[in-house]
C-alpha positions as a printed Julia matrix, in Angstrom:
83×3 Matrix{Float64}:
   3.87  -14.61  -10.26
   7.35  -15.98  -10.41
  10.04  -14.36   -8.32
  12.35  -14.0   -11.33
   9.81  -11.63  -12.94
  10.03   -9.11  -10.1
  12.84   -6.58  -10.51
  13.71   -3.4    -8.63
  13.03   -1.21  -11.65
   9.84   -2.75  -13.07
   6.2    -1.89  -12.37
   4.14   -4.12  -10.1
   0.75   -4.18   -8.38
   0.9    -4.03   -4.59
  -1.49   -4.25   -1.67
  -0.47   -2.49    1.54
  -2.46   -2.84    4.77
  -2.09   -0.39    7.67
  -3.75    0.26   11.01
  -5.71    3.49   10.9
  -8.03    5.41    8.65
  -7.14    7.14    5.41
  -9.65    8.63    3.01
  -9.55    8.76   -0.79
  -7.81   12.17   -0.68
  -4.61   10.27    0.13
  -4.63    8.47   -3.23
  -2.61   11.15   -5.09
  -0.09   11.39   -2.26
   0.36    7.59   -2.32
   1.13    7.01   -5.98
  -2.49    6.83   -7.12
  -3.25    3.73   -5.08
  -6.92    3.05   -4.3
  -7.87    3.44   -0.64
 -10.32    1.09    1.1
 -11.06    1.36    4.83
 -12.78   -1.26    6.99
 -13.66   -1.27   10.68
 -13.77   -4.22   13.05
 -16.39   -3.29   15.66
 -15.42   -6.17   17.99
 -11.76   -5.18   18.13
 -12.44   -1.46   17.7
  -9.81   -1.38   14.95
  -9.75    0.4    11.61
  -7.67   -1.07    8.79
  -6.93    0.69    5.5
  -5.93   -1.24    2.4
  -4.04    0.48   -0.43
  -3.98   -1.28   -3.79
  -2.43   -0.19   -7.04
   0.28   -0.32   -9.64
   3.53    1.41   -8.76
   6.28    2.25  -11.25
   9.05    0.42   -9.39
  10.26   -0.46   -5.9
  11.54    3.08   -5.37
   7.9     4.24   -5.71
   6.88    1.53   -3.23
   9.51    2.8    -0.81
   8.15    6.34   -1.24
   4.64    5.18   -0.28
   5.96    3.23    2.72
   8.05    6.21    3.87
   5.03    8.51    3.65
   2.99    6.11    5.78
   5.87    5.87    8.25
   6.24    9.66    8.43
   2.56    9.92    9.4
   2.99    7.11   11.97
   0.64    4.55   10.41
   1.54    1.04   11.64
   2.19   -1.36    8.76
   0.36   -4.7     8.76
   1.44   -6.14    5.41
   2.86   -5.48    1.96
   2.1    -7.93   -0.84
   3.17   -7.92   -4.46
   0.18   -9.2    -6.44
   1.73   -9.17   -9.91
   4.54   -7.66  -11.9
   3.93   -6.11  -15.27
């Protein structure tokens, strides 16, 4: 993906990683993103990965604000592609 393709008002596919456990019920609340949770037994840590297409960066901000409101620590946000 080239940086020029990414605009504030265009759809894009994102992956967001957080510390903590979310189940699939959160998908609707988080813009329809898919929810995948993994556990690291050695570190006793649970990481949830959210992946999906969001309408624009305002929608991305809405997802991030929801996670913040529920106090989930953010590990990473990555734009995989713009459409």
